[in-house]
N, C-alpha and C positions, 0 to 999 in steps of 0.2 A: 483047384489051387496048383501053383506052379511048382515044378520040381525044385527041390533045393540046391541038387547039383548044378541045374542049368543056372539059376540065378547065381548061384555062387561063381561058375565059369564066366557068367557076363560082367559081374561085379570085378572080377580079377582082369578081364580083357579092358573094362573101360578104365579101370586103374591105371594100366600099361600105357593105353592110347594118351590118356590125360597127362600122365608124366612125360611122355614123349612131346607132347605139344608144348608143356610147360618148358621143357629143355630147350626145344626150338625158339620159343618166345624170348628165352633169355639170350640166346645166341643172336636173335634180330636185334634185340635192345643193344648189346655189347657191339654189334655191327654199324647200328645206326651212331651210336657215339663216335666211334672210330671214323665214320664217312663225314661227321661233323666236325672233326678235329682236321681232317685232310681239306675239307671244303674251307675252314679258316685259314689254313698254311697257304693255299691258292689264292685267296682274297688278299693276304698279304703281299705275296710274289706278284699278283697278277690281278690288280684290283678291276681291270676292265672285263674279266673274264667271269661269267657267271657259270659256276660249278654244275649246275641243273641242265645246262646245255651240253654236258658230256653223257654221251650215250653208256648204258652199261655195258660191260663186256660180258658176253655170254661163257658161262663156264663149261668147260669140257670135262664129261666123265667118261673114262676109258672103260669098255666094256670087259668083264673079268675073265671072257673066254679067250683073249687075245693078248699078248704081250706087246711091248712098245714096238710098232711098226709092222707088226705081223700081219695086220689085216691088209696093209698096202701090198706088202709082198703077195699075199693070198690071191688078191685081185688081180696083180700082174700075172702071177704064175696061172691062174686060171684062163687067163687071156693069151699067154703064150701056148698052153695045152689046147687051145682052140684051133690053132694054126691058121690064122689069118680069118676064120669066120668070125663076123660079128655077133655078140652075144648080148641078151637083155639084162638088165640089172638083177633082175630076180633069178636069173639062170646062174649068175655068177655067185649070188647067195646061195643058192642051194647047192652048187658045186664046193663052196667053203664050208657049209655046214657038213657035206657028206665026208670030206676031206679030212675034218677035224675031229668026226665023229660025234658031232652034237646032236640032241634031239631034234628029231624031224617035226618042231614045233611051228605052226605058220606064223604065230606072233614073233617067235626068234627070227625065222627067216625073214620077216618085212622089216623088223628092226635093223638087221644086218644089211638088207637090200638098201635102207635110207643111208646108213653110213658108208657103204660101198659107192651108192652115186656121188656122195659127197667126196668121196677119194677119186674116183674117177672124173669128176667135174675139174678137180685141181690138176690131175694128171694131163687132161686135155688141154687145159689153158697153158701147160708147159710143153705141149707138144708131143708127151710119150704116147698119149692113145689118141686115137680118133672117135669122135661123136658122131653118129648116123642117126639123124632123124630128132624130133621135138616130142616134148610130152611125154605121155605114158609108153611111147613105141621107141623109145630111146634104145639104140645098142650100141654097143662098144667094140674097138679091135684096136690091136697095138697098132702104132705108126710105123711105117716102113722104115727099116734102117738104112740110112745113106752113107 
């Protein structure tokens, strides 16, 4: 026979998850209603525009480890400290984790490396840094100051 405390804990966990799902479904229903109202307004002002052709905007979730702009500054500081040497994205992420005193968790480092790569790509498009190579062997360095 199953232990009563195990069953009790599982019931409590199921109730918690079920409640969370219920709240999310209510939010989805409300947002779908809001979307229908916006679509109706679009059809009034632009009858030829099909609202379904408008691509959804990706939501941005800031990591709780960094304040606004701190990750960008950390990436650039790491490249400055490299003194012209090109660094891989994962090296930049590891340096930031160590400097910030965050746990040396491979999943966290990989997540920060993905964020850093996105930031570095944007800096590269603006000419602030130089991208060396392609694919997984990409390395980054600061652009020379003119």
